[in-house]
C-alpha positions, 0 to 999 in steps of 0.5 A: 824604543816605542815613541811613547816611552822616552829613554831613561838616559837623560831623564831629569828624574834619573830613573834606573829601572830593574831588568824587564819582566815578561808578560803576554799581550794578546798572545804575543810575548812583551817586555815590561818594566817592574812598577809599570801599570798595565796602561803604561805597558800597552802604551809603551808597546804602541797601543792607544786602544785595548777595549771596545765599547759594549754598544757601538764597538768603539775603540777606547783606551786611557782617558782620565788616567786616575781610575775615575772614568773606566774607559781603559778596561782590559782583561788581565789573567782572565778577569775582565773590567780591570782598570789598566791605569790602576793595575801594576804589572806582575811577571807572567801577566796575560793581558787581553783586549776587552771586546764589549762586555766580557764575563770572567773565565775563572773564579777568584777567592778573596779572603774573609772580611774582618770586622775588627778595627785595624788599629785600636786605642782607648782614645779611638781611631781616626781614619784618613781617606786619601794620601794627597796633600790634604790627607798626609797633612791630616794624618800627621797632625792627628797622630802628633796629637796622640791618636791612632791614625789609619791612612788609606790610599788607593795608590801604591805610594802616597802623594795623590795627583799633586805629589805623584811619585814614580814606582819604587822599582824605577829607583829614581835618583832625582825624584825631586825634579818632578815635584813642586814643593818636594822638600816639605812633602818628603819630610812629611813622608818620612814622618809618616813612615816612621810614626808609631801611631800611623798605619798606612794602607796602600792600594786600598779603596774605601767603597762604603761608609756606614753610620753606627751608634758612636762611630763609623764603619768603613768598608775597605778593599785591598789589592788588585780587583783581579787578584786572588787574596785581595781583602774585603774588610772593615775598620771602625773609626771615631772620626773620619777625614775625607780627602778624596780629591778631584778629577778633570772636567772635560767638555764634549765635542765631536770626536772627544771619545776617540783614543788619543783624547785625554784629560790633562790630568791623565797626561800628567799622571802618565808622565810623572808616575810612569814616564810615558808621553801620551803622544809625539805631537800633543796639543793642550786645551782648556782653561786654568793654570793646571795646563802649564804644569801638564805642559812641563810634565810632557816636555819632561818625557820628550813630547812635542807640545805644539800649542797651549790653548786657553779658552778665556782671554787675558782680560777676563783672567786678569779681572778675576785675579785682580778681584783680590790682589792679595793672592797675586804675590805668592803666584807671580814667580811661578807664573814667570817660570812657566812663561819662560818655559813656554818661550824656551820651547817655542810653545804657542800660547793662544788665548780665546781659542779651543778645540771644537772637534777631533778627527780620526778613524780609530785614533786622533789624527788631527783637531779643529780649533776655533777662536771664541767670543766672550761667551765661548761661541766659536767665531765663524771663519776662525777655524784651523785644522792641526795635525796632532796625535794626542790632545789633552783637555782640562776645564777645571775639576770635579770633586770626588764626592762618593764617600761624602755621599755614602756618609750622608754629608750635606753638599752645596756649591763650591767656588767654581759652581760645582758640588762640594762637601759643606764644612764648618770652620773646623772642616767638619761636615754635616755629619758629626765626626766626619771631616772633609779637606782638600778639593772635596770642599771646593777646588783651590789647589794644593796649598789650601788642601794641605791647610784644610788637612791640618785643620781637619786633623787637629779637629778630629784629634780634639773630638777624640779628646786630645789637643793640637796647637795646629788649629789657629795657624791652619785656620789662617792658612785656610782663609788665605787659600780660600781667597785664592780659590775664589779668585781662581774661579773668577779668573777661569770661568766656564762660559755657556757657549761651550754647548755650541761645540757639540751637536745631536750626534755627539756622545755625552755619556761615554760609558753608555754611548748616549748622545746629546740628541738622545738626552734632549729627546728624552727630556722633550718627549718624556716625563723627566722630572729629575736626575733619576728619571733622566738616567732611566729614560736616556741611560746617561749616567748609568754606566760604569763610571756612574756619571762621574764624567757626564753628570755635570755636562748633562745637568748643564745641557738639560737644566736638570740638577745633577744628583749624587746617590752613589752608595758604592764609591768604587767597584766591588765584585759581587762574589766579594759582597756575598762573602761578607758575614752578616754579623759584621 
């Protein structure tokens, strides 16, 4: 049994997987479980890395765990650049290490695209993008109001990151043990699955949105990017609800690009969705309450959590929460439960300390931590070395804005200072008929996301001529959730001293392997006037992830505001684009 794969015997979710299937990994026959991702198969086989970078040949594996960073690329059945964390394994798959830049060794034929809407009604169609708390809530409210809904989600099963489900093939006996609020979510799932006006498209990504005379056209890609028979097609909508969520923010330090350094969300996604632990001895570091459920998830798959480092001190966090005492009563019981969990497992919870360096040759073997002053500068003499084989980092979240940008929505600051889609009191963006809900409008948690989803679904239905009684109640819930989001941002702020954790040789742009020194040199020596010229001169943000991981960091280091100009939201192969008919 691999140290990464906990035995299913005694697992709190009680998975009962089917018989193993056979795949080939770098020429060696390997057993895999139906429903596992390629990343889970490789990690269960003891692999942390299966790719080298295109410039310096550095080893890489999983980093974000949700398909945002492109660190975990691998060759599957002769097709390179497949995100291992997103691709579900299939019998007889051949998986090969991706060394640098690799060209495909076969041509995949995709189906012809369709311009016709996937659901039709005299009242029009609402397309909801994203199957997390905001998306499922919006879909149910809009469909209950009488309109046709197409619910699009990149995952195989609905739930998003918060309600991430195990693969159906695992046949979990008690999936509720992995979820907070499972009962209400399961009721929503049952309603969606039995609703005659909701069409769910799983394993489907929206890669662009076009404005038309009286509607929007969304371009979809269905099926794995390395599989023949995948579809590129379009759906027209009178109204669109964007509920695309967010991904972890990670701050750079020496060694943060080593295999074994993960975002906190990656650790939770692998634990909750694949029952895989990212390591034997795991350290959590960052700021914010999200680190607590990640620790719980890691313990559930047998990892030893050697510590939880909170960069902010209790006094600062307390001042933030007390800025609005009305938000505290609903979270006190949850906080007590997590405190008991840490105490029961004797997990040290250290405030005002974080990781400032990771060490190892081809993988993480240890870290250096240090106490921080109130501005997050390391305090000399407080450094401590710790032996670990995995470190998970989370410094808040960054909204997934690609589709909002594609639709032409106005952006502005969220409660935590990051960019967010700007919406009115009905969740409508600056684009008529385009609504946004959840973390896309500002980081505020699952309760706020669901409330915004209900409000957006009701408003989208109203736009199409139907009414729902949900709006007044949802508006109150949104107002309550926004108070929580504001207090959260004040309780766990990012302090400027994090810039002192890195030096000139520290990688900032993981895709293009651009260092902090190269970025600062580009700004000092060349006529850099904005984000576009900074990208062109330094190459930071020009890689596969298109700046998702590094753009906020680069902006903070240089003072040049981050740009959001990515018209293509997810990767699409050129041959598929070429196949789109001009008359669509």
